[in-house]
N, C-alpha and C positions, 0 to 999 in steps of 0.2 A: 497694263499687263504686268509690269514688273512689281507694282504695288500688291497685286493679287498673289504673285509668286512669293513675295516677301512675307505676306500674311500666312501663306501655307507653310513656308519654312519655319516661321515662328511657332505656328500651331504644332507642327511635327516635332520641333525641338522641345516644346513644352510637354507634349505627350511623352516623349522619350525621357525627359527629366523626371516626370512624375512616376513613370514605370521604374526607373532606376532608384528613385527615392523609396518607393514601396518595397522594392527588392532588398535594399539595404536595411530597412526597418524590419522586414520579415526575417532576414538572416540574423540580424542582431537579436531579435526577440527569441528566435529558435536557439541561438547560442546561449542566451541568458537562461532560458527554461531548461536547457540541457545541463547547464552549470548548477542551477538550483536543484534539479532532480538528483544529480550526483551528490550534492551537499546533503540533501535530506536523506538519501538512501543510506548513507553511512551513519545517519543519526536516528534511524528507526530500528528498534530491536525488540524482540520478545524477551522479557525478563523472567517470565514463568509460565509454565503450563501445569495446571494442577487438576487432578481428578478429585472433585468434591464429593461425589457420591457414585457408587457403582451398584447397579442392580442387574437382574437378569433381563436383558433386552433394552436397558437404558443406561445412560451415563451422563453425569453432570460435569462439565468441564469449565474451568476458569482460565482464560488466557490474558496475561497482562502485557500490554504493548507500551513501550517507553518511546516517546517522541521528543526529540530535542529541537528547539527552534534556534538555529545559529544566526538568525537575522537580527538587525538592530530595530526591527519593527515587529509587532505582534503577529501571530498566525492563528488560524483556526483549523482544528481537525474536524472535517465535515463528516467523515465516515471511516469506519474500519471494517473490512470484510475479509474473511479467510476461510479456507477449507481445512478441515482437520483430517489427518490420515494416520493409520497405524501400519507398521511394517509387518508383513506376513511373508516369511521367507525373504525373497528378494524383490517383492512387489509392495507398492503402497496401496492400501485399501482405504477408500474414503469413508469416514465416519459421519461427517456432516459439515454444516456451514455455520459459522458465527458471524454476526453482523451487528454493528452499533452505528446508529445514524444521528445521535444527538451531537450538537456542536460542542466542542471542547476548546476553550480559548487557551492559548499558550502565549505568555508574555515574551517580550524581546529578550533574546539570549536566555531563555528559560526552558524547563523540562516539564513534561506532563506524563504521568503514568496512567494509562486507561485500561480498565478491566472489562473484558468482554466475556460474559457468561452465556452458556447455552446448554441445552439438554439434547442429547443424541438418543433417538429411539430407533434402533435398527438391529437387524440380526448380525451385523458386523461386530457388534459389541460382544456377542457370544463367542465369535471366532477370536476376537482379541483376548478375551478372558481365558479361553483355552490355550492360546499361545503363551500368555503370561504364566499360566500354571506349568506348562511344559518347559518354559525358559526360566525356571526358578523365580517366578513372580515378577518378571521385568518385561516391559513393553516399550517399544520405540514409537514415539508420536512425532508427527510433523505438522506444523501450521504454516500454510503458505497463502499469502493474500496481498492486499493493498491497503494503504492508508491514503486518504484524499486530504491534502493539506492546502489551505487557501492562505496566501500571503498577499494582502492588498487585493488587486483585481485578478491576480494570477492564481490558478488552481493547478495543483500537481497531483499525479497519481503515482505514489511511491510503492514499489514492490518490496515485499519482505518474505523471508522463509527462515524457519527455525526447526531444528530437529533435536529432540531430547529423549533420553531413555528414562523411564519412570518405573518405580516399584509399585506394584499393584497390591 
């Protein structure tokens, strides 16, 4: 009977050890991912928002996103996606969405600038142009979105936002 009790205690102890080990690994991985996300969040920025072409009802926009890889190993930008807004009075009006899904490799301790171009076809463009004319040909644009960065087996979703006043 005592042998059976000893085996049960050993099994319970082993299960508790494995659960504790998994908990420590999970918390360590969560802390590491949080640290990586903070590190990348400060190293992702929009360097330019440019209006390439303006027409009645459509607008061509180029957004350049600069991503710095502060790690001693290479990284890959899997995707960049953002929503583009313009400011109308105190509200943000959505113009459209830009998305780039081609992989972009960034070497260790290197920087990559990625241009995302898209065309907006919407009536919001007319409202934006009217506001630009009323505000002495200036409009405020905001790009807000995410960059998906893969470093080894770990993938991070890094948020970004940038607001810029542009002359039209």
